[in-house]
VEXROTI-52894 format. One line per field, with one value per residue (C-alpha): x, y, z; residue in one letter; residue number from 1. Coordinates in steps of 0.02 Angstrom, whole numbers, plus 32768, in hexadecimal, padded with zeros to 4 digits. Layout:
VEXROTI-52894
c1 X, ...
c2 Y, ...
c3 Z, ...
aa A, ...
i NUM, ...
***
This chain:
VEXROTI-52894
c1 1F7B, 1F8B, 1FBB, 2041, 2013, 208F, 203A, 1F91, 1FE1, 2036, 1F90, 1F40, 1FCD, 1FBF, 1EFE, 1F1F, 1FA4, 1F28, 1EAC, 1F2D, 1F53, 1EA0, 1E72, 1E3E, 1E3A, 1D98, 1D6B, 1D22, 1D34, 1DCF, 1E7A, 1F08, 1FA7, 2016, 1FB4, 2023, 2016, 209F, 20A1, 2159, 218B, 221D, 221B, 2269, 22C2, 22A2, 2357, 23A9, 237B, 23A4, 2327, 2329, 2385, 23A4, 2419, 23DD, 2454, 24E8, 249F, 2441, 238D, 2313, 2283, 2202, 215A, 20E3, 20BF, 205E, 2036, 2004, 1F97, 1F9C, 2057, 2081, 20FC, 2109, 2159, 21A9, 21F8, 2290, 2288, 232D, 2351, 2390, 23D4, 23B8, 2442, 23FA, 2480, 2459, 242F, 24A6, 2448, 2395, 23BE, 23F6, 2355, 22F4, 2297, 2275, 2280, 221C, 2283, 225C, 22C4, 2260, 2278, 220A, 2200, 21A8, 2153, 214F, 220E, 21F9, 21C3, 2179, 214F, 216E, 2107, 214D, 20F2, 20BA, 20FF, 21AB, 219A, 21D0, 21DC, 2233, 22DF, 22E8, 2336, 23CC, 23F4, 24A7, 24B2, 2548
c2 6B46, 6BAB, 6C5F, 6CBB, 6D58, 6DC0, 6D87, 6DC5, 6E6D, 6E85, 6E65, 6EEA, 6F63, 6F3D, 6F62, 7005, 7032, 7012, 7086, 710A, 7108, 7114, 719D, 7239, 71E7, 7212, 72A2, 7331, 73C0, 738E, 738C, 7333, 734F, 72E8, 7248, 71BC, 7106, 70B9, 7087, 7069, 6FE2, 6F82, 6EC7, 6E81, 6DDA, 6D4E, 6D24, 6DD4, 6E6B, 6ED7, 6F04, 6E97, 6EF5, 6EE1, 6F39, 6FBC, 701E, 6FDF, 7019, 6FB7, 6FE0, 6FA8, 6FFE, 6FA9, 6FC1, 6F27, 6F0A, 6E68, 6DE5, 6D2E, 6D0F, 6C51, 6C3B, 6CDC, 6D10, 6DCF, 6E31, 6EC8, 6F60, 6FAC, 7062, 70C4, 7126, 71D9, 725E, 7318, 732F, 72B2, 7230, 717C, 717D, 710A, 710B, 7122, 71CC, 7206, 71D1, 7265, 7216, 716F, 7160, 70DB, 7067, 6FDF, 6F5C, 6ED1, 6E3A, 6DA5, 6D73, 6CEC, 6D55, 6CD1, 6CD8, 6D8A, 6DB3, 6E67, 6EF1, 6FA8, 7021, 70CC, 7176, 7176, 722E, 71EF, 71AD, 7222, 72B3, 7344, 7373, 7426, 74AB, 74F3, 75A8, 75E6, 768C, 76CA
c3 68A6, 6942, 691B, 697F, 69E0, 6973, 68CF, 6908, 6947, 689C, 6848, 68AD, 688A, 67D1, 67DA, 682A, 67AF, 6723, 677C, 6791, 66D8, 66A2, 6720, 66C6, 661B, 65B7, 662B, 65CB, 6645, 66AE, 665F, 66C8, 6664, 66DB, 66E3, 672C, 66F3, 676F, 6825, 6842, 68C7, 6910, 6935, 69CC, 69BC, 6A37, 6A39, 6A53, 6AB8, 6A20, 6996, 68FD, 6870, 67B9, 673C, 66C4, 665A, 66C8, 6768, 67EA, 6810, 6895, 6844, 67D5, 6780, 6763, 66AE, 66B6, 6736, 6718, 67B3, 679F, 679D, 6802, 677E, 6755, 66D2, 671D, 66C6, 6719, 674F, 674B, 67E9, 67C5, 683B, 683C, 67B8, 6740, 6769, 67A1, 685C, 68BA, 6963, 6998, 69DF, 6934, 68DB, 6895, 6802, 67B0, 66EF, 6698, 662A, 65A8, 6608, 6656, 66C1, 66EC, 67A4, 680F, 6895, 6916, 692F, 6975, 6A27, 6A14, 6999, 69C5, 695A, 693B, 690A, 685D, 6854, 684F, 67A3, 6713, 6785, 672D, 676A, 67B6, 674F, 67A9, 6776, 6790, 67F2, 678E
aa X, X, X, X, X, X, X, X, X, X, X, X, X, X, X, X, X, X, X, X, X, X, X, X, X, X, X, X, X, X, X, X, X, X, X, X, X, X, X, X, X, X, X, X, X, X, X, X, X, X, X, X, X, X, X, X, X, X, X, X, X, X, X, X, X, X, X, X, X, X, X, X, X, X, X, X, X, X, X, X, X, X, X, X, X, X, X, X, X, X, X, X, X, X, X, X, X, X, X, X, X, X, X, X, X, X, X, X, X, X, X, X, X, X, X, X, X, X, X, X, X, X, X, X, X, X, X, X, X, X, X, X, X, X, X, X
i 1, 2, 3, 4, 5, 6, 7, 8, 9, 10, 11, 12, 13, 14, 15, 16, 17, 18, 19, 20, 21, 22, 23, 24, 25, 26, 27, 28, 29, 30, 31, 32, 33, 34, 35, 36, 37, 38, 39, 40, 41, 42, 43, 44, 45, 46, 47, 48, 49, 50, 51, 52, 53, 54, 55, 56, 57, 58, 59, 60, 61, 62, 63, 64, 65, 66, 67, 68, 69, 70, 71, 72, 73, 74, 75, 76, 77, 78, 79, 80, 81, 82, 83, 84, 85, 86, 87, 88, 89, 90, 91, 92, 93, 94, 95, 96, 97, 98, 99, 100, 101, 102, 103, 104, 105, 106, 107, 108, 109, 110, 111, 112, 113, 114, 115, 116, 117, 118, 119, 120, 121, 122, 123, 124, 125, 126, 127, 128, 129, 130, 131, 132, 133, 134, 135, 136
***
């Protein structure tokens, strides 16, 4: 069975995500308190120019984390990442995005129906909201 390009790219992203999750574990002299285990990404549909979206807690999200991938069938289990703005509210637009919150909500997708993957900085995931102090 011929694999699609996106399946191979997603497999590489998954491998890098696993390496990121393991980085620093078992080190004796270096402590990395903020180790990350997620490389967030968006999927581009072959049909539409807009990113593929799914619904989490009543809001649409184009942001995902790969949980598993079946290389033979090019099917992946993706968890949904909830976009949040500076105020801790659901981010409606890409411009409002401040952080991505991991959720337990997952979807199964056939990777070959997508045309592109856009990886995002891993620092976006679970980024703490800023503390706003009132000057009154």
